[in-house]
N, C-alpha and C positions, 0 to 999 in steps of 0.2 A: 504494499500500499504506499501510497506515494505523501509526500510531508503536505502538501496541499490537500488532500482528502482526509489524511490524519485530522490538521486542522479543522475542516471543516466538521467532522465527527462531531470533537471537543465542543466547535462552539455550539452545534447543533441541540448537544445534551446541556450545556448551558444553560441554551433558551429555554427547552423544554422545561428545565428543573425549576428557572425562575417565573416560570407560569404555574408551577405546581403539579405538573404531568410528569415529574419525574427524570433523572437524568438518562436513563437506560432509554430510555422511548426514542429520544431524538437521535442519539447517539444511533440507532438500528435502524431507523428509518433512512438516516444520512448515507448509514453502510451498506443499506442496499440500495439506494438513490444511486451510490456513485457505483455499485457492482454492476460491470460489463454481464456479469452471467449471474443465474437465480442462484439463490443461496437456501444452506439447509443450516437446523439450528448447531451442530457443532461446527460452522463455519464461523457463526456470529458470536458464535461462544469462544470460540479462539481469536479472532479478530479482536473483539469487544474486551473480553477477559472477565466475562460474568458466568453467571453458574447456568444450566440445564434449565432451571425452574422459572429463572428472571426470562431468560431468551424466551421461553416457551409462553408464560404471563404476559411477556411484552409483544411478541408478537400475533396472541391472539386478542389483543386491544389494537395493534393498527389494523388486522382482519376488518375489525368491527368495522373502524371508522372508514374501511375501501382505503385505507394510505398502504399497504402492502395484498398482494393476491398471491395463493398457491396454484404453484406450478409443475407441470409434469414431467417427469426425465425420464427418457426411455430406459428399463431396466435396471431403475434405482425404485427401493422400496420408500425411501424418507423423502419427506415433505419440502420441496424449495418453494424460496418465497422470490418477488421480485415486487420493489417498490411501483406505485403508482404514480403517475406524473400530472397528475391532475389536480395542482394544489386547494385550486376553489373547493371540491369537492373534498376534500381530504379535510381541510379547515372547515367548512361549514359543518362535516359530520362529528368533527373532535367538538366545536362549540356546541353543537346541539346538546351531544351526550355528555359534555361536563359540566357546563350552566343549567342546563335544563335538570340535571338531575342534582346538583346542588342547591337549587332555588327551591325544588321540592323536598329537601331535607331542613334546610333553612326553615322553610314553612312550618313543620310538622313540628320541630323545635322551636318556635315560636306558640303555634299551638300548648306543646306541654307546658310552657314558661307560663302563659295564662290561667291557664289550670292550677298548676302550682300558686301561683301567683296570688289568685282569688282565694284559697284557703289560708294564707298569711292573715296573725294576727298585725293590728296598726300599732307596733313599739315605737312610740318618739316619730310616728310620721313616716319609717322607713318603709311600711306597705305600700302607703301612697305613693311614694318615691318611687321604688320597683313597677308598680303598676305603670307612671306615668311613663317609665324610659321604654319597658316592653311595649305599651300603648305605639312611643315615638318610633320604637324598631318594626312594628307591625304598621306604620302610615309608609313607613318607608320600604317596605317590605313588598305591600301594593303596589306602590309605584313603578318600583323595578321589574315586579310581575309585569303592570302594564306597557313599560316600553319591552320588555321579553315578547311580549303577545302581540305588539303593532304589528301592523301591515308592512311598515318600511323596515323592520329589524326580518320579516318573515322573506321580503323581497331580495332582501341582503343575503339572506342564506338559502336561495333559491339554488 
């Protein structure tokens, strides 16, 4: 692997890690993107210095997003993968999967917090303070959900 590709793989890993998606995800996509031939999990493990479990988990995530696809190699029973080059589709799928799931989790968390807060006794106004803060979080969550569900965002993610 040449130095330019190694650098790109490291930078891709740093970028995905800064987005909270994990370093290996970016590294694996970049490795496959710059591979002239399809690669199997063993190739990815060796090239990136990762475990088989990590390689398997990340390649499944990349498959789910449409970032990589499985290809058949005649005479070999191993699964081989190659990168999809359509960045728009990959980004759309990653955003929909990541942000959509997180918004659902946060909405559920706020539901739990509201339920728990309603049972608090109002010691020195603390309960009212907590309820007010949760109310503010709910207000923000509803605005964020509105933006997420807006026609403009839907159009951009087509």
